[in-house]
KOLBALUM-185058 format. One record per residue: residue number from 1; x, y, z of N, C-alpha, C in turn. Coordinates in steps of 0.1 Angstrom, whole numbers, plus 5000, padded with zeros to 4 digits. Last residue first. Layout:
BEGIN
(rec NUM (X Y Z) (X Y Z) (X Y Z)) ...
***
This chain:
BEGIN
(rec 272 (4050 2578 7473) (4041 2587 7465) (4028 2591 7473)) (rec 271 (4063 2560 7488) (4067 2574 7489) (4058 2584 7482)) (rec 270 (4051 2536 7482) (4049 2541 7496) (4054 2556 7497)) (rec 269 (4058 2534 7455) (4044 2536 7458) (4042 2542 7472)) (rec 268 (4085 2529 7458) (4081 2541 7451) (4066 2544 7454)) (rec 267 (4085 2504 7471) (4091 2515 7477) (4087 2528 7471)) (rec 266 (4073 2488 7451) (4066 2490 7464) (4072 2502 7471)) (rec 265 (4093 2489 7432) (4079 2494 7429) (4072 2497 7442)) (rec 264 (4114 2477 7445) (4115 2491 7441) (4102 2497 7438)) (rec 263 (4103 2451 7449) (4107 2459 7460) (4108 2474 7457)) (rec 262 (4100 2443 7422) (4089 2444 7431) (4092 2453 7443)) (rec 261 (4127 2442 7414) (4118 2451 7407) (4106 2453 7416)) (rec 260 (4137 2422 7431) (4143 2435 7432) (4133 2446 7425)) (rec 259 (4123 2400 7421) (4121 2404 7435) (4126 2419 7437)) (rec 258 (4132 2399 7395) (4118 2400 7397) (4116 2406 7412)) (rec 257 (4159 2394 7398) (4155 2407 7392) (4140 2409 7395)) (rec 256 (4158 2368 7409) (4165 2379 7416) (4160 2393 7411)) (rec 255 (4145 2354 7389) (4138 2356 7402) (4145 2367 7410)) (rec 254 (4165 2356 7369) (4151 2362 7367) (4144 2364 7380)) (rec 253 (4185 2341 7381) (4187 2355 7378) (4173 2362 7376)) (rec 252 (4173 2315 7382) (4178 2322 7394) (4179 2337 7392)) (rec 251 (4170 2311 7355) (4158 2312 7364) (4161 2319 7377)) (rec 250 (4197 2309 7348) (4189 2320 7342) (4176 2322 7351)) (rec 249 (4203 2286 7361) (4209 2298 7365) (4202 2310 7360)) (rec 248 (4188 2267 7346) (4186 2268 7361) (4191 2281 7366)) (rec 247 (4198 2271 7319) (4184 2275 7323) (4182 2276 7338)) (rec 246 (4221 2265 7307) (4222 2275 7317) (4208 2279 7323)) (rec 245 (4215 2247 7287) (4223 2242 7298) (4223 2252 7310)) (rec 244 (4203 2264 7267) (4195 2254 7275) (4202 2250 7288)) (rec 243 (4209 2298 7263) (4215 2285 7264) (4207 2276 7273)) (rec 242 (4199 2324 7263) (4194 2315 7252) (4200 2300 7254)) (rec 241 (4212 2336 7284) (4197 2335 7284) (4192 2325 7274)) (rec 240 (4238 2336 7273) (4234 2327 7285) (4219 2325 7286)) (rec 239 (4235 2354 7252) (4240 2340 7249) (4236 2331 7261)) (rec 238 (4229 2378 7264) (4219 2371 7256) (4223 2356 7253)) (rec 237 (4242 2395 7281) (4243 2381 7284) (4233 2373 7276)) (rec 236 (4236 2420 7271) (4250 2416 7273) (4252 2401 7274)) (rec 235 (4208 2420 7273) (4215 2421 7260) (4229 2416 7261)) (rec 234 (4205 2419 7301) (4200 2408 7292) (4206 2408 7278)) (rec 233 (4217 2443 7308) (4222 2430 7313) (4218 2419 7304)) (rec 232 (4199 2462 7297) (4213 2461 7292) (4220 2448 7296)) (rec 231 (4177 2457 7313) (4176 2454 7298) (4190 2453 7292)) (rec 230 (4187 2465 7337) (4183 2451 7336) (4182 2447 7321)) (rec 229 (4192 2492 7333) (4203 2483 7335) (4200 2468 7334)) (rec 228 (4165 2501 7331) (4175 2503 7320) (4187 2494 7321)) (rec 227 (4154 2493 7355) (4149 2487 7343) (4159 2489 7331)) (rec 226 (4169 2509 7373) (4170 2495 7374) (4165 2488 7360)) (rec 225 (4162 2535 7366) (4176 2531 7364) (4177 2515 7364)) (rec 224 (4135 2533 7374) (4138 2536 7360) (4153 2532 7356)) (rec 223 (4137 2528 7401) (4131 2518 7392) (4135 2520 7378)) (rec 222 (4165 2532 7421) (4155 2539 7414) (4150 2529 7403)) (rec 221 (4186 2519 7433) (4175 2523 7442) (4164 2530 7434)) (rec 220 (4210 2493 7429) (4202 2504 7423) (4189 2507 7431)) (rec 219 (4223 2473 7444) (4228 2486 7443) (4219 2497 7438)) (rec 218 (4211 2447 7444) (4215 2453 7457) (4218 2468 7456)) (rec 217 (4207 2441 7417) (4196 2440 7426) (4198 2447 7440)) (rec 216 (4233 2444 7406) (4222 2452 7402) (4211 2453 7412)) (rec 215 (4245 2422 7419) (4250 2436 7421) (4239 2446 7418)) (rec 214 (4231 2401 7408) (4230 2403 7423) (4235 2418 7426)) (rec 213 (4238 2404 7382) (4224 2405 7386) (4222 2408 7401)) (rec 212 (4265 2399 7383) (4260 2412 7378) (4246 2414 7382)) (rec 211 (4265 2372 7392) (4271 2382 7400) (4266 2396 7396)) (rec 210 (4251 2359 7370) (4245 2359 7384) (4251 2370 7392)) (rec 209 (4269 2364 7350) (4256 2369 7349) (4250 2370 7363)) (rec 208 (4291 2349 7359) (4292 2363 7358) (4279 2370 7357)) (rec 207 (4280 2323 7355) (4284 2328 7369) (4285 2343 7369)) (rec 206 (4278 2323 7327) (4266 2320 7336) (4268 2326 7350)) (rec 205 (4304 2325 7319) (4294 2336 7315) (4282 2335 7324)) (rec 204 (4316 2302 7329) (4320 2315 7333) (4310 2326 7331)) (rec 203 (4300 2283 7315) (4301 2282 7329) (4305 2296 7335)) (rec 202 (4306 2289 7288) (4292 2291 7293) (4292 2291 7309)) (rec 201 (4333 2281 7288) (4329 2294 7284) (4315 2298 7290)) (rec 200 (4331 2253 7295) (4338 2263 7304) (4334 2277 7301)) (rec 199 (4299 2237 7294) (4311 2241 7287) (4318 2252 7295)) (rec 198 (4287 2222 7325) (4286 2232 7314) (4300 2233 7307)) (rec 197 (4289 2207 7348) (4287 2200 7335) (4286 2209 7323)) (rec 196 (4291 2225 7369) (4303 2217 7365) (4301 2210 7352)) (rec 195 (4265 2235 7372) (4275 2244 7367) (4287 2236 7362)) (rec 194 (4248 2217 7384) (4246 2220 7370) (4258 2228 7363)) (rec 193 (4259 2214 7410) (4254 2203 7402) (4253 2206 7387)) (rec 192 (4268 2239 7420) (4276 2227 7420) (4272 2216 7411)) (rec 191 (4246 2256 7418) (4258 2258 7409) (4267 2246 7409)) (rec 190 (4230 2243 7436) (4225 2247 7423) (4236 2249 7413)) (rec 189 (4233 2235 7462) (4242 2229 7452) (4237 2233 7438)) (rec 188 (4219 2251 7479) (4213 2239 7475) (4220 2233 7463)) (rec 187 (4241 2273 7477) (4227 2274 7477) (4220 2262 7471)) (rec 186 (4268 2274 7473) (4263 2266 7484) (4248 2267 7486)) (rec 185 (4274 2292 7454) (4278 2278 7451) (4273 2269 7462)) (rec 184 (4267 2316 7464) (4258 2310 7454) (4261 2295 7452)) (rec 183 (4288 2325 7480) (4277 2318 7486) (4267 2311 7477)) (rec 182 (4303 2341 7463) (4308 2328 7467) (4297 2319 7472)) (rec 181 (4289 2364 7459) (4297 2358 7448) (4302 2344 7450)) (rec 180 (4280 2370 7485) (4271 2364 7475) (4278 2358 7463)) (rec 179 (4297 2359 7513) (4296 2369 7503) (4289 2363 7491)) (rec 178 (4300 2338 7530) (4290 2347 7534) (4288 2358 7524)) (rec 177 (4322 2324 7522) (4309 2318 7518) (4298 2328 7521)) (rec 176 (4351 2336 7509) (4342 2339 7520) (4328 2334 7515)) (rec 175 (4378 2314 7502) (4368 2322 7497) (4357 2324 7508)) (rec 174 (4397 2295 7509) (4398 2308 7515) (4388 2318 7510)) (rec 173 (4392 2271 7495) (4390 2271 7510) (4391 2285 7516)) (rec 172 (4375 2283 7465) (4384 2275 7472) (4383 2277 7487)) (rec 171 (4348 2281 7440) (4355 2287 7451) (4365 2277 7458)) (rec 170 (4352 2274 7405) (4345 2274 7417) (4353 2279 7428)) (rec 169 (4365 2277 7380) (4370 2267 7390) (4361 2264 7402)) (rec 168 (4352 2297 7365) (4358 2286 7359) (4361 2274 7368)) (rec 167 (4344 2316 7383) (4334 2310 7374) (4339 2298 7367)) (rec 166 (4368 2322 7395) (4358 2315 7403) (4348 2309 7394)) (rec 165 (4380 2335 7373) (4386 2323 7378) (4376 2315 7387)) (rec 164 (4363 2356 7369) (4364 2346 7359) (4370 2333 7364)) (rec 163 (4367 2370 7393) (4354 2364 7391) (4355 2353 7379)) (rec 162 (4394 2378 7388) (4391 2369 7399) (4378 2362 7397)) (rec 161 (4390 2395 7365) (4399 2383 7364) (4396 2373 7376)) (rec 160 (4373 2415 7376) (4369 2406 7365) (4377 2393 7364)) (rec 159 (4377 2414 7412) (4380 2419 7399) (4374 2410 7388)) (rec 158 (4370 2414 7441) (4362 2408 7430) (4364 2415 7417)) (rec 157 (4401 2407 7459) (4390 2416 7455) (4382 2410 7442)) (rec 156 (4423 2391 7463) (4410 2386 7468) (4398 2395 7464)) (rec 155 (4445 2403 7452) (4445 2402 7467) (4431 2398 7472)) (rec 154 (4452 2404 7425) (4440 2412 7430) (4437 2411 7445)) (rec 153 (4478 2391 7425) (4475 2403 7417) (4463 2411 7423)) (rec 152 (4478 2369 7441) (4490 2378 7442) (4487 2391 7434)) (rec 151 (4456 2354 7434) (4456 2362 7446) (4467 2372 7447)) (rec 150 (4450 2338 7411) (4457 2350 7410) (4456 2360 7422)) (rec 149 (4440 2312 7411) (4430 2323 7413) (4437 2337 7411)) (rec 148 (4459 2292 7409) (4450 2294 7398) (4441 2305 7399)) (rec 147 (4474 2289 7433) (4479 2298 7422) (4469 2301 7411)) (rec 146 (4471 2285 7462) (4460 2285 7453) (4464 2294 7440)) (rec 145 (4495 2286 7476) (4486 2275 7478) (4475 2274 7467)) (rec 144 (4505 2310 7467) (4513 2298 7465) (4505 2285 7467)) (rec 143 (4486 2328 7475) (4487 2325 7461) (4495 2313 7458)) (rec 142 (4492 2332 7501) (4481 2323 7498) (4481 2319 7483)) (rec 141 (4512 2352 7498) (4516 2339 7503) (4505 2328 7500)) (rec 140 (4495 2373 7490) (4506 2368 7481) (4511 2354 7485)) (rec 139 (4480 2376 7513) (4473 2371 7500) (4484 2366 7490)) (rec 138 (4500 2385 7531) (4493 2372 7533) (4486 2367 7521)) (rec 137 (4507 2409 7519) (4517 2399 7520) (4510 2385 7523)) (rec 136 (4482 2423 7522) (4487 2420 7508) (4498 2409 7509)) (rec 135 (4482 2425 7550) (4472 2417 7543) (4476 2413 7529)) (rec 134 (4504 2441 7554) (4503 2428 7561) (4493 2419 7553)) (rec 133 (4497 2465 7541) (4509 2457 7536) (4509 2443 7542)) (rec 132 (4473 2472 7555) (4473 2469 7540) (4485 2461 7536)) (rec 131 (4482 2476 7581) (4472 2466 7578) (4472 2462 7564)) (rec 130 (4501 2497 7577) (4505 2484 7582) (4495 2473 7580)) (rec 129 (4484 2517 7566) (4495 2512 7558) (4500 2498 7564)) (rec 128 (4466 2522 7587) (4461 2517 7574) (4472 2511 7566)) (rec 127 (4484 2532 7607) (4477 2519 7609) (4472 2513 7596)) (rec 126 (4490 2556 7595) (4501 2546 7597) (4495 2532 7599)) (rec 125 (4465 2569 7595) (4472 2566 7582) (4483 2555 7584)) (rec 124 (4462 2571 7623) (4453 2562 7615) (4459 2559 7602)) (rec 123 (4483 2589 7629) (4483 2576 7635) (4474 2566 7628)) (rec 122 (4475 2612 7612) (4487 2604 7609) (4487 2590 7616)) (rec 121 (4443 2619 7599) (4451 2618 7611) (4463 2608 7609)) (rec 120 (4429 2619 7574) (4430 2631 7583) (4440 2631 7594)) (rec 119 (4427 2595 7562) (4432 2606 7554) (4434 2619 7562)) (rec 118 (4417 2579 7581) (4430 2575 7575) (4435 2586 7566)) (rec 117 (4392 2590 7587) (4403 2592 7596) (4417 2589 7590)) (rec 116 (4367 2589 7576) (4379 2593 7568) (4391 2596 7576)) (rec 115 (4353 2593 7608) (4351 2590 7593) (4362 2597 7585)) (rec 114 (4364 2580 7637) (4366 2592 7628) (4364 2588 7614)) (rec 113 (4355 2569 7669) (4355 2567 7655) (4356 2580 7647)) (rec 112 (4373 2566 7699) (4363 2573 7691) (4366 2570 7677)) (rec 111 (4379 2553 7733) (4380 2553 7718) (4370 2561 7711)) (rec 110 (4396 2545 7763) (4387 2553 7755) (4390 2553 7740)) (rec 109 (4405 2509 7764) (4407 2523 7768) (4397 2532 7760)) (rec 108 (4400 2484 7754) (4405 2485 7768) (4408 2499 7773)) (rec 107 (4369 2484 7735) (4384 2486 7736) (4388 2487 7751)) (rec 106 (4346 2472 7712) (4350 2474 7726) (4365 2474 7727)) (rec 105 (4348 2492 7681) (4347 2480 7689) (4349 2482 7704)) (rec 104 (4330 2519 7667) (4341 2515 7676) (4338 2501 7682)) (rec 103 (4323 2533 7635) (4319 2524 7646) (4332 2521 7654)) (rec 102 (4330 2547 7613) (4319 2553 7621) (4315 2544 7632)) (rec 101 (4365 2552 7605) (4352 2547 7602) (4342 2554 7611)) (rec 100 (4394 2545 7623) (4389 2549 7610) (4375 2543 7608)) (rec 99 (4398 2554 7656) (4395 2544 7647) (4389 2549 7634)) (rec 98 (4420 2561 7682) (4412 2567 7671) (4411 2557 7660)) (rec 97 (4422 2558 7717) (4422 2551 7704) (4414 2558 7694)) (rec 96 (4442 2570 7744) (4430 2570 7736) (4432 2563 7722)) (rec 95 (4464 2561 7757) (4454 2569 7765) (4441 2570 7757)) (rec 94 (4476 2527 7751) (4474 2541 7748) (4464 2548 7757)) (rec 93 (4499 2505 7765) (4485 2509 7765) (4483 2524 7762)) (rec 92 (4522 2487 7747) (4520 2500 7755) (4505 2503 7754)) (rec 91 (4521 2466 7731) (4529 2464 7743) (4528 2477 7753)) (rec 90 (4491 2455 7717) (4501 2465 7719) (4508 2463 7732)) (rec 89 (4469 2437 7715) (4483 2432 7714) (4494 2442 7715)) (rec 88 (4447 2452 7717) (4450 2444 7728) (4464 2438 7728)) (rec 87 (4447 2463 7691) (4449 2472 7702) (4453 2464 7715)) (rec 86 (4441 2439 7676) (4454 2447 7674) (4457 2456 7685)) (rec 85 (4417 2431 7686) (4428 2423 7688) (4441 2431 7686)) (rec 84 (4401 2452 7676) (4403 2451 7691) (4415 2442 7694)) (rec 83 (4403 2447 7649) (4408 2460 7654) (4410 2458 7669)) (rec 82 (4391 2422 7647) (4405 2423 7643) (4411 2436 7649)) (rec 81 (4365 2430 7654) (4372 2420 7662) (4387 2421 7659)) (rec 80 (4358 2446 7633) (4359 2452 7646) (4367 2443 7656)) (rec 79 (4358 2426 7613) (4367 2438 7612) (4369 2444 7625)) (rec 78 (4337 2410 7622) (4350 2404 7621) (4361 2416 7620)) (rec 77 (4315 2427 7619) (4320 2423 7633) (4334 2417 7633)) (rec 76 (4316 2429 7591) (4317 2441 7599) (4322 2437 7613)) (rec 75 (4313 2402 7581) (4325 2410 7579) (4326 2422 7588)) (rec 74 (4299 2377 7604) (4298 2387 7593) (4311 2396 7593)) (rec 73 (4304 2354 7619) (4299 2366 7626) (4296 2378 7617)) (rec 72 (4312 2334 7600) (4303 2331 7612) (4297 2343 7618)) (rec 71 (4327 2345 7581) (4315 2338 7577) (4306 2335 7589)) (rec 70 (4348 2355 7597) (4340 2364 7588) (4327 2357 7585)) (rec 69 (4358 2331 7607) (4352 2341 7616) (4343 2351 7608)) (rec 68 (4368 2319 7584) (4358 2312 7592) (4350 2322 7601)) (rec 67 (4388 2338 7578) (4377 2336 7569) (4365 2329 7576)) (rec 66 (4398 2355 7608) (4399 2345 7598) (4387 2345 7589)) (rec 65 (4412 2387 7615) (4401 2377 7618) (4400 2368 7606)) (rec 64 (4443 2399 7629) (4434 2396 7618) (4422 2388 7623)) (rec 63 (4468 2424 7636) (4460 2413 7640) (4451 2410 7628)) (rec 62 (4497 2441 7647) (4489 2437 7635) (4481 2425 7640)) (rec 61 (4511 2470 7663) (4507 2456 7663) (4498 2454 7651)) (rec 60 (4534 2492 7679) (4525 2488 7668) (4522 2474 7669)) (rec 59 (4548 2520 7696) (4543 2507 7697) (4535 2504 7684)) (rec 58 (4563 2542 7688) (4564 2538 7702) (4559 2523 7703)) (rec 57 (4579 2539 7655) (4567 2540 7664) (4570 2536 7678)) (rec 56 (4601 2533 7640) (4600 2546 7647) (4589 2547 7657)) (rec 55 (4599 2508 7627) (4612 2512 7633) (4610 2524 7643)) (rec 54 (4574 2508 7616) (4578 2498 7626) (4590 2502 7634)) (rec 53 (4575 2530 7599) (4566 2530 7610) (4570 2520 7621)) (rec 52 (4594 2520 7580) (4597 2532 7589) (4588 2533 7601)) (rec 51 (4580 2499 7569) (4592 2496 7576) (4596 2508 7585)) (rec 50 (4559 2513 7557) (4556 2503 7567) (4569 2500 7576)) (rec 49 (4572 2528 7538) (4566 2535 7549) (4563 2525 7561)) (rec 48 (4579 2508 7520) (4589 2517 7526) (4584 2523 7538)) (rec 47 (4553 2498 7513) (4563 2489 7519) (4574 2498 7526)) (rec 46 (4541 2520 7501) (4536 2515 7513) (4546 2506 7520)) (rec 45 (4557 2523 7478) (4557 2533 7488) (4552 2528 7501)) (rec 44 (4549 2500 7464) (4563 2502 7468) (4564 2512 7479)) (rec 43 (4521 2504 7460) (4526 2493 7468) (4540 2495 7473)) (rec 42 (4514 2539 7463) (4518 2528 7455) (4522 2517 7465)) (rec 41 (4486 2553 7481) (4500 2551 7479) (4503 2539 7470)) (rec 40 (4459 2555 7486) (4465 2565 7476) (4480 2563 7474)) (rec 39 (4454 2536 7505) (4449 2534 7492) (4454 2543 7481)) (rec 38 (4464 2545 7529) (4472 2535 7522) (4467 2533 7507)) (rec 37 (4465 2579 7536) (4456 2567 7534) (4464 2557 7525)) (rec 36 (4498 2587 7546) (4486 2590 7540) (4477 2577 7540)) (rec 35 (4531 2600 7554) (4519 2592 7558) (4506 2597 7551)) (rec 34 (4553 2615 7549) (4546 2609 7538) (4535 2600 7541)) (rec 33 (4576 2608 7576) (4571 2617 7565) (4564 2609 7554)) (rec 32 (4575 2602 7608) (4575 2594 7595) (4569 2603 7585)) (rec 31 (4595 2613 7636) (4585 2615 7625) (4587 2606 7614)) (rec 30 (4601 2610 7665) (4606 2603 7654) (4596 2603 7643)) (rec 29 (4587 2624 7684) (4601 2627 7683) (4608 2620 7671)) (rec 28 (4562 2613 7684) (4563 2626 7679) (4578 2630 7677)) (rec 27 (4555 2581 7675) (4564 2588 7684) (4567 2602 7678)) (rec 26 (4523 2565 7673) (4535 2572 7667) (4543 2579 7678)) (rec 25 (4510 2535 7677) (4512 2547 7685) (4525 2554 7680)) (rec 24 (4487 2516 7658) (4500 2522 7659) (4500 2534 7668)) (rec 23 (4473 2486 7647) (4472 2496 7657) (4486 2502 7658)) (rec 22 (4454 2470 7621) (4467 2474 7627) (4464 2485 7637)) (rec 21 (4438 2441 7606) (4438 2454 7613) (4451 2457 7619)) (rec 20 (4424 2421 7580) (4435 2425 7589) (4432 2439 7595)) (rec 19 (4405 2393 7571) (4405 2408 7572) (4416 2411 7583)) (rec 18 (4415 2366 7548) (4411 2372 7561) (4411 2387 7561)) (rec 17 (4400 2356 7516) (4410 2359 7526) (4406 2366 7538)) (rec 16 (4376 2370 7493) (4385 2359 7498) (4395 2365 7507)) (rec 15 (4364 2391 7484) (4355 2379 7485) (4364 2368 7490)) (rec 14 (4371 2424 7499) (4374 2412 7491) (4364 2401 7493)) (rec 13 (4363 2445 7518) (4356 2443 7505) (4359 2430 7498)) (rec 12 (4380 2445 7540) (4366 2443 7542) (4359 2439 7529)) (rec 11 (4408 2449 7540) (4402 2437 7535) (4388 2434 7538)) (rec 10 (4421 2464 7569) (4422 2462 7554) (4416 2449 7551)) (rec 9 (4416 2490 7594) (4415 2477 7589) (4418 2476 7574)) (rec 8 (4432 2510 7620) (4425 2508 7607) (4425 2494 7603)) (rec 7 (4440 2532 7645) (4436 2519 7642) (4429 2519 7628)) (rec 6 (4463 2550 7666) (4455 2549 7654) (4452 2535 7650)) (rec 5 (4465 2562 7698) (4467 2550 7690) (4458 2551 7678)) (rec 4 (4483 2585 7717) (4471 2583 7708) (4475 2571 7699)) (rec 3 (4492 2594 7748) (4495 2584 7737) (4482 2581 7729)) (rec 2 (4504 2624 7760) (4492 2617 7757) (4494 2607 7745)) (rec 1 (4530 2629 7782) (4526 2628 7768) (4514 2619 7767)) 
***
């Protein structure tokens, strides 16, 4: 029997917490019905399936890469590292590894990457479920250490509620400094020095303005769309632009938008 190992990760997108990966070798004689990409399953269904996978699989393992590793080597490499650790921790060596995505880490056996593999192949679906449930459990446990951030609800993703908490409190020990929404607090202490002295409502609004400006600068590829969204951003945060106490942060945002605008103009000129 050819032993196929499915591998997937959970937690590349959040701004806090470790990234997890799982490796699963399913047993054809002990089927697990209902396997699917973990993202389309309810948390309750994921938990049920995770227990069945652990009971019926030939072998399974779960591994992670820490926040420090994410910040040191970047989130992509940390995800690949967690995947390799998961495969290396298996008690049975598979004949081949199938990995969700378009990149393969170094593996102790043949491996191939499969885009959307978690939706196409049951071994990868099983791995996605184990990785997701393990990471969610870890973030819920971390909520007990840092209850003011709501990790048990958003699991570290940059939801409006999470960003509001960071804007109010600043980052904690498990926030990823290499992610822009956290890293801004360590840019020459700009946010550390001026942010703490602001009124709480302005502090939150000023931080959210920065996050939205950074997202706009990174995501939009057409100048006309950029200009439309930049004007809307200025209207939405007119109170921050007008606040004297927020002036250093407003200058930071204006410089971000100015550089993004210049890059878009240069790109359009080169294509014309």
